MIRO-470928 format. One record per residue: x negated, y, z of N, C-alpha, C in turn; residue in three letters; residue number from 0. Coordinates in nm, 3 decimals, padded with zeros to 5 digits. Layout:
// MIRO-470928
<r <X,Y,Z>,<X,Y,Z>,<X,Y,Z>,'ALA',NUM>
...
This chain:
// MIRO-470928
<r <27.528,-04.483,-01.966>,<27.497,-04.458,-01.826>,<27.564,-04.326,-01.785>,'MET',0>
<r <27.614,-04.324,-01.665>,<27.680,-04.205,-01.613>,<27.579,-04.090,-01.606>,'HIS',1>
<r <27.617,-03.968,-01.648>,<27.523,-03.856,-01.651>,<27.458,-03.824,-01.515>,'PRO',2>
<r <27.533,-03.837,-01.408>,<27.475,-03.807,-01.276>,<27.364,-03.906,-01.243>,'ILE',3>
<r <27.390,-04.033,-01.269>,<27.288,-04.137,-01.244>,<27.166,-04.112,-01.332>,'ILE',4>
<r <27.191,-04.079,-01.458>,<27.081,-04.052,-01.551>,<26.998,-03.932,-01.503>,'LYS',5>
<r <27.063,-03.828,-01.453>,<26.991,-03.711,-01.404>,<26.911,-03.742,-01.278>,'ASN',6>
<r <26.968,-03.821,-01.189>,<26.895,-03.860,-01.068>,<26.771,-03.940,-01.106>,'ILE',7>
<r <26.787,-04.034,-01.197>,<26.672,-04.113,-01.242>,<26.568,-04.027,-01.313>,'LEU',8>
<r <26.614,-03.925,-01.387>,<26.522,-03.834,-01.455>,<26.439,-03.755,-01.354>,'ALA',9>
<r <26.504,-03.709,-01.247>,<26.431,-03.635,-01.143>,<26.331,-03.727,-01.073>,'VAL',10>
<r <26.373,-03.849,-01.042>,<26.281,-03.943,-00.978>,<26.162,-03.975,-01.069>,'LEU',11>
<r <26.189,-03.992,-01.198>,<26.080,-04.018,-01.293>,<25.986,-03.897,-01.299>,'ALA',12>
<r <26.043,-03.777,-01.297>,<25.961,-03.655,-01.299>,<25.874,-03.643,-01.175>,'GLY',13>
<r <25.932,-03.674,-01.060>,<25.854,-03.669,-00.936>,<25.741,-03.772,-00.939>,'LEU',14>
<r <25.773,-03.891,-00.985>,<25.671,-03.997,-00.991>,<25.559,-03.960,-01.087>,'LEU',15>
<r <25.594,-03.921,-01.210>,<25.492,-03.886,-01.308>,<25.410,-03.765,-01.262>,'LEU',16>
<r <25.477,-03.663,-01.210>,<25.407,-03.544,-01.162>,<25.307,-03.577,-01.053>,'GLY',17>
<r <25.347,-03.664,-00.960>,<25.256,-03.702,-00.852>,<25.140,-03.787,-00.903>,'ASN',18>
<r <25.165,-03.870,-01.002>,<25.056,-03.950,-01.060>,<24.955,-03.858,-01.129>,'ILE',19>
<r <25.004,-03.762,-01.207>,<24.914,-03.668,-01.274>,<24.836,-03.586,-01.171>,'VAL',20>
<r <24.905,-03.534,-01.071>,<24.841,-03.455,-00.966>,<24.732,-03.536,-00.896>,'ASN',21>
<r <24.768,-03.654,-00.850>,<24.673,-03.738,-00.778>,<24.555,-03.781,-00.864>,'GLY',22>
<r <24.581,-03.809,-00.990>,<24.472,-03.851,-01.080>,<24.372,-03.738,-01.101>,'SER',23>
<r <24.421,-03.617,-01.119>,<24.329,-03.503,-01.138>,<24.250,-03.475,-01.011>,'LEU',24>
<r <24.314,-03.485,-00.896>,<24.241,-03.467,-00.770>,<24.136,-03.577,-00.755>,'ILE',25>
<r <24.172,-03.699,-00.792>,<24.081,-03.813,-00.779>,<23.955,-03.796,-00.864>,'PHE',26>
<r <23.969,-03.748,-00.987>,<23.852,-03.735,-01.075>,<23.778,-03.602,-01.056>,'VAL',27>
<r <23.837,-03.509,-00.985>,<23.777,-03.375,-00.975>,<23.636,-03.377,-00.917>,'SER',28>
<r <23.613,-03.461,-00.817>,<23.481,-03.466,-00.754>,<23.371,-03.517,-00.845>,'GLY',29>
<r <23.407,-03.596,-00.945>,<23.305,-03.646,-01.038>,<23.277,-03.545,-01.149>,'SER',30>
<r <23.367,-03.451,-01.171>,<23.346,-03.349,-01.274>,<23.282,-03.225,-01.215>,'ILE',31>
<r <23.334,-03.180,-01.103>,<23.275,-03.067,-01.029>,<23.244,-03.121,-00.889>,'ILE',32>
<r <23.119,-03.163,-00.867>,<23.085,-03.224,-00.738>,<23.111,-03.129,-00.621>,'PRO',33>
<r <23.161,-03.183,-00.511>,<23.183,-03.098,-00.393>,<23.049,-03.050,-00.337>,'PRO',34>
<r <23.051,-02.940,-00.262>,<22.926,-02.891,-00.204>,<22.867,-02.994,-00.105>,'PRO',35>
<r <22.737,-02.990,-00.088>,<22.675,-03.084,00.006>,<22.726,-03.053,00.147>,'SER',36>
<r <22.752,-03.159,00.220>,<22.806,-03.145,00.354>,<22.957,-03.138,00.357>,'GLY',37>
<r <23.020,-03.149,00.244>,<23.167,-03.139,00.235>,<23.228,-03.274,00.272>,'PHE',38>
<r <23.321,-03.273,00.366>,<23.389,-03.395,00.409>,<23.533,-03.391,00.361>,'ASP',39>
<r <23.564,-03.472,00.260>,<23.700,-03.473,00.208>,<23.776,-03.599,00.246>,'ASN',40>
<r <23.732,-03.667,00.351>,<23.797,-03.791,00.390>,<23.917,-03.769,00.481>,'THR',41>
<r <23.924,-03.655,00.548>,<24.037,-03.626,00.638>,<24.075,-03.479,00.625>,'THR',42>
<r <24.195,-03.445,00.669>,<24.239,-03.306,00.669>,<24.148,-03.224,00.761>,'ILE',43>
<r <24.109,-03.281,00.873>,<24.021,-03.210,00.966>,<23.886,-03.182,00.900>,'GLU',44>
<r <23.834,-03.281,00.828>,<23.708,-03.263,00.757>,<23.719,-03.158,00.649>,'GLY',45>
<r <23.830,-03.158,00.577>,<23.852,-03.056,00.475>,<23.859,-02.917,00.538>,'LEU',46>
<r <23.932,-02.906,00.648>,<23.942,-02.775,00.716>,<23.805,-02.727,00.762>,'ASN',47>
<r <23.726,-02.817,00.816>,<23.594,-02.778,00.866>,<23.496,-02.745,00.753>,'ALA',48>
<r <23.519,-02.801,00.636>,<23.426,-02.781,00.524>,<23.473,-02.677,00.423>,'SER',49>
<r <23.591,-02.622,00.441>,<23.649,-02.531,00.342>,<23.560,-02.411,00.313>,'MET',50>
<r <23.486,-02.365,00.413>,<23.399,-02.248,00.392>,<23.286,-02.275,00.293>,'HIS',51>
<r <23.259,-02.401,00.264>,<23.153,-02.437,00.169>,<23.199,-02.430,00.024>,'LEU',52>
<r <23.330,-02.420,00.004>,<23.385,-02.422,-00.132>,<23.359,-02.291,-00.206>,'MET',53>
<r <23.323,-02.307,-00.333>,<23.306,-02.193,-00.423>,<23.428,-02.185,-00.514>,'GLU',54>
<r <23.448,-02.075,-00.584>,<23.565,-02.065,-00.673>,<23.578,-02.181,-00.772>,'PRO',55>
<r <23.467,-02.234,-00.822>,<23.475,-02.344,-00.919>,<23.539,-02.469,-00.859>,'LYS',56>
<r <23.530,-02.484,-00.728>,<23.587,-02.602,-00.662>,<23.740,-02.595,-00.654>,'HIS',57>
<r <23.797,-02.481,-00.682>,<23.943,-02.467,-00.677>,<24.007,-02.486,-00.814>,'PHE',58>
<r <23.926,-02.506,-00.918>,<23.980,-02.523,-01.053>,<24.067,-02.649,-01.062>,'LEU',59>
<r <24.013,-02.763,-01.018>,<24.089,-02.887,-01.031>,<24.210,-02.894,-00.940>,'PHE',60>
<r <24.205,-02.844,-00.817>,<24.331,-02.841,-00.740>,<24.439,-02.760,-00.811>,'PRO',61>
<r <24.402,-02.644,-00.870>,<24.502,-02.566,-00.942>,<24.553,-02.644,-01.063>,'PHE',62>
<r <24.462,-02.703,-01.141>,<24.505,-02.781,-01.258>,<24.593,-02.900,-01.217>,'LEU',63>
<r <24.559,-02.965,-01.107>,<24.639,-03.078,-01.060>,<24.780,-03.032,-01.025>,'ALA',64>
<r <24.791,-02.921,-00.956>,<24.923,-02.871,-00.918>,<25.002,-02.827,-01.042>,'HIS',65>
<r <24.936,-02.754,-01.131>,<25.004,-02.701,-01.249>,<25.042,-02.813,-01.346>,'ALA',66>
<r <24.949,-02.901,-01.378>,<24.978,-03.007,-01.475>,<25.069,-03.115,-01.418>,'LEU',67>
<r <25.060,-03.138,-01.287>,<25.153,-03.231,-01.223>,<25.296,-03.179,-01.233>,'GLY',68>
<r <25.313,-03.051,-01.204>,<25.446,-02.990,-01.214>,<25.493,-02.987,-01.359>,'THR',69>
<r <25.405,-02.948,-01.449>,<25.440,-02.942,-01.592>,<25.487,-03.077,-01.644>,'LEU',70>
<r <25.410,-03.181,-01.617>,<25.446,-03.314,-01.668>,<25.573,-03.366,-01.601>,'SER',71>
<r <25.588,-03.341,-01.472>,<25.710,-03.385,-01.403>,<25.834,-03.314,-01.455>,'GLY',72>
<r <25.824,-03.183,-01.474>,<25.938,-03.107,-01.526>,<25.968,-03.147,-01.671>,'ALA',73>
<r <25.864,-03.169,-01.749>,<25.884,-03.210,-01.888>,<25.962,-03.341,-01.897>,'PHE',74>
<r <25.916,-03.442,-01.824>,<25.980,-03.573,-01.835>,<26.121,-03.568,-01.778>,'ILE',75>
<r <26.142,-03.489,-01.673>,<26.276,-03.474,-01.617>,<26.370,-03.410,-01.718>,'THR',76>
<r <26.327,-03.300,-01.776>,<26.412,-03.231,-01.874>,<26.435,-03.317,-01.998>,'ALA',77>
<r <26.333,-03.391,-02.038>,<26.344,-03.476,-02.156>,<26.443,-03.591,-02.134>,'PHE',78>
<r <26.442,-03.649,-02.015>,<26.526,-03.766,-01.987>,<26.666,-03.731,-01.938>,'LEU',79>
<r <26.685,-03.609,-01.890>,<26.813,-03.571,-01.829>,<26.927,-03.575,-01.930>,'ALA',80>
<r <27.046,-03.604,-01.877>,<27.165,-03.607,-01.961>,<27.215,-03.465,-01.990>,'ALA',81>
<r <27.200,-03.375,-01.894>,<27.244,-03.236,-01.908>,<27.173,-03.153,-01.800>,'ASN',82>
<r <27.201,-03.026,-01.796>,<27.138,-02.937,-01.696>,<26.986,-02.947,-01.698>,'ASN',83>
<r <26.930,-02.952,-01.817>,<26.786,-02.974,-01.833>,<26.703,-02.869,-01.760>,'HIS',84>
<r <26.736,-02.742,-01.776>,<26.658,-02.637,-01.710>,<26.670,-02.646,-01.559>,'LEU',85>
<r <26.790,-02.664,-01.508>,<26.810,-02.675,-01.363>,<26.728,-02.789,-01.305>,'LYS',86>
<r <26.732,-02.902,-01.370>,<26.659,-03.018,-01.319>,<26.508,-02.999,-01.327>,'LEU',87>
<r <26.461,-02.936,-01.435>,<26.318,-02.906,-01.445>,<26.276,-02.810,-01.334>,'ALA',88>
<r <26.361,-02.711,-01.306>,<26.329,-02.617,-01.199>,<26.336,-02.681,-01.061>,'LEU',89>
<r <26.420,-02.783,-01.046>,<26.422,-02.858,-00.919>,<26.286,-02.923,-00.896>,'ILE',90>
<r <26.230,-02.978,-01.003>,<26.094,-03.036,-00.991>,<25.996,-02.927,-00.948>,'ILE',91>
<r <26.005,-02.809,-01.012>,<25.916,-02.700,-00.976>,<25.932,-02.659,-00.831>,'GLY',92>
<r <26.055,-02.652,-00.782>,<26.079,-02.613,-00.643>,<26.026,-02.720,-00.547>,'VAL',93>
<r <26.046,-02.847,-00.580>,<25.996,-02.954,-00.493>,<25.843,-02.953,-00.486>,'LEU',94>
<r <25.779,-02.933,-00.600>,<25.633,-02.923,-00.600>,<25.587,-02.795,-00.529>,'PHE',95>
<r <25.662,-02.686,-00.543>,<25.630,-02.562,-00.471>,<25.637,-02.584,-00.321>,'LEU',96>
<r <25.736,-02.655,-00.273>,<25.746,-02.686,-00.130>,<25.622,-02.763,-00.085>,'ILE',97>
<r <25.579,-02.858,-00.168>,<25.455,-02.930,-00.137>,<25.335,-02.838,-00.135>,'GLY',98>
<r <25.329,-02.742,-00.229>,<25.219,-02.646,-00.233>,<25.219,-02.556,-00.110>,'GLY',99>
<r <25.336,-02.511,-00.068>,<25.345,-02.427,00.051>,<25.301,-02.505,00.173>,'ILE',100>
<r <25.340,-02.630,00.182>,<25.298,-02.710,00.297>,<25.147,-02.732,00.297>,'SER',101>
<r <25.086,-02.745,00.179>,<24.941,-02.759,00.173>,<24.870,-02.631,00.218>,'MET',102>
<r <24.927,-02.516,00.187>,<24.868,-02.390,00.231>,<24.864,-02.384,00.384>,'VAL',103>
<r <24.968,-02.436,00.448>,<24.971,-02.437,00.594>,<24.880,-02.544,00.653>,'TYR',104>
<r <24.874,-02.660,00.589>,<24.790,-02.769,00.642>,<24.643,-02.748,00.614>,'MET',105>
<r <24.613,-02.690,00.499>,<24.475,-02.678,00.454>,<24.452,-02.534,00.407>,'LEU',106>
<r <24.423,-02.445,00.500>,<24.406,-02.305,00.461>,<24.296,-02.289,00.355>,'PRO',107>
<r <24.330,-02.215,00.252>,<24.237,-02.188,00.144>,<24.225,-02.037,00.130>,'SER',108>
<r <24.131,-01.992,00.049>,<24.119,-01.846,00.030>,<24.252,-01.787,-00.019>,'PRO',109>
<r <24.278,-01.666,00.024>,<24.404,-01.600,-00.010>,<24.424,-01.591,-00.161>,'LEU',110>
<r <24.318,-01.559,-00.236>,<24.330,-01.546,-00.381>,<24.378,-01.677,-00.443>,'TRP',111>
<r <24.329,-01.792,-00.391>,<24.371,-01.920,-00.446>,<24.514,-01.952,-00.407>,'PHE',112>
<r <24.549,-01.928,-00.282>,<24.686,-01.957,-00.236>,<24.788,-01.879,-00.319>,'SER',113>
<r <24.761,-01.752,-00.341>,<24.854,-01.669,-00.418>,<24.861,-01.718,-00.563>,'ILE',114>
<r <24.746,-01.740,-00.624>,<24.741,-01.787,-00.763>,<24.815,-01.920,-00.777>,'THR',115>
<r <24.787,-02.011,-00.687>,<24.847,-02.143,-00.692>,<24.998,-02.136,-00.676>,'ASP',116>
<r <25.044,-02.068,-00.573>,<25.188,-02.064,-00.544>,<25.266,-01.986,-00.649>,'LEU',117>
<r <25.204,-01.885,-00.710>,<25.276,-01.803,-00.808>,<25.276,-01.866,-00.947>,'VAL',118>
<r <25.165,-01.928,-00.987>,<25.152,-01.972,-01.126>,<25.160,-02.123,-01.150>,'PHE',119>
<r <25.140,-02.206,-01.048>,<25.130,-02.350,-01.073>,<25.263,-02.424,-01.066>,'ALA',120>
<r <25.367,-02.362,-01.018>,<25.489,-02.439,-00.994>,<25.607,-02.395,-01.080>,'TYR',121>
<r <25.671,-02.287,-01.046>,<25.792,-02.246,-01.119>,<25.761,-02.215,-01.266>,'ILE',122>
<r <25.655,-02.139,-01.297>,<25.626,-02.116,-01.440>,<25.596,-02.245,-01.516>,'PRO',123>
<r <25.528,-02.339,-01.452>,<25.497,-02.466,-01.520>,<25.622,-02.550,-01.537>,'MET',124>
<r <25.714,-02.544,-01.442>,<25.841,-02.616,-01.457>,<25.920,-02.558,-01.575>,'ALA',125>
<r <25.921,-02.426,-01.585>,<25.990,-02.361,-01.697>,<25.924,-02.400,-01.830>,'TYR',126>
<r <25.792,-02.400,-01.834>,<25.720,-02.440,-01.955>,<25.748,-02.585,-01.990>,'LEU',127>
<r <25.754,-02.672,-01.888>,<25.788,-02.812,-01.913>,<25.924,-02.827,-01.976>,'GLY',128>
<r <26.021,-02.747,-01.929>,<26.154,-02.748,-01.989>,<26.148,-02.700,-02.134>,'TRP',129>
<r <26.074,-02.589,-02.159>,<26.064,-02.536,-02.295>,<26.002,-02.639,-02.390>,'LYS',130>
<r <25.900,-02.709,-02.344>,<25.833,-02.808,-02.427>,<25.920,-02.931,-02.453>,'LEU',131>
<r <26.016,-02.956,-02.365>,<26.100,-03.076,-02.378>,<26.218,-03.058,-02.471>,'SER',132>
<r <26.243,-02.936,-02.512>,<26.361,-02.911,-02.596>,<26.356,-02.998,-02.721>,'LYS',133>
<r <26.468,-03.060,-02.746>,<26.474,-03.154,-02.859>,<26.514,-03.083,-02.986>,'LYS',134>
């Protein structure tokens, strides 16, 4: 297979796997750490209106979803890529970071969480995914 095609497919596989991991962790988070009473997570408007009810423990799974989604996506991308493994893993990190930045604007969260999430969940996890994928 041509290396460019293989790299494109590796990035697509990384995006798909990363989003599956992210979504799965968000999906199960409410059953592990129940949301506060009165919390409406069915719409963005409901989330915005209920955000003040969130305690620090409620931000654990969103951070883990972002970090592990990026980690798994970068890992599989770097593992499957024909070449430029680090660059492609970091592309996954940047794409997930763009998603994280957009979530900060759509769904305002406490400043401490936004900073922690944007600084530690994306680019460092993409780098770690690349390191773990080394053959």
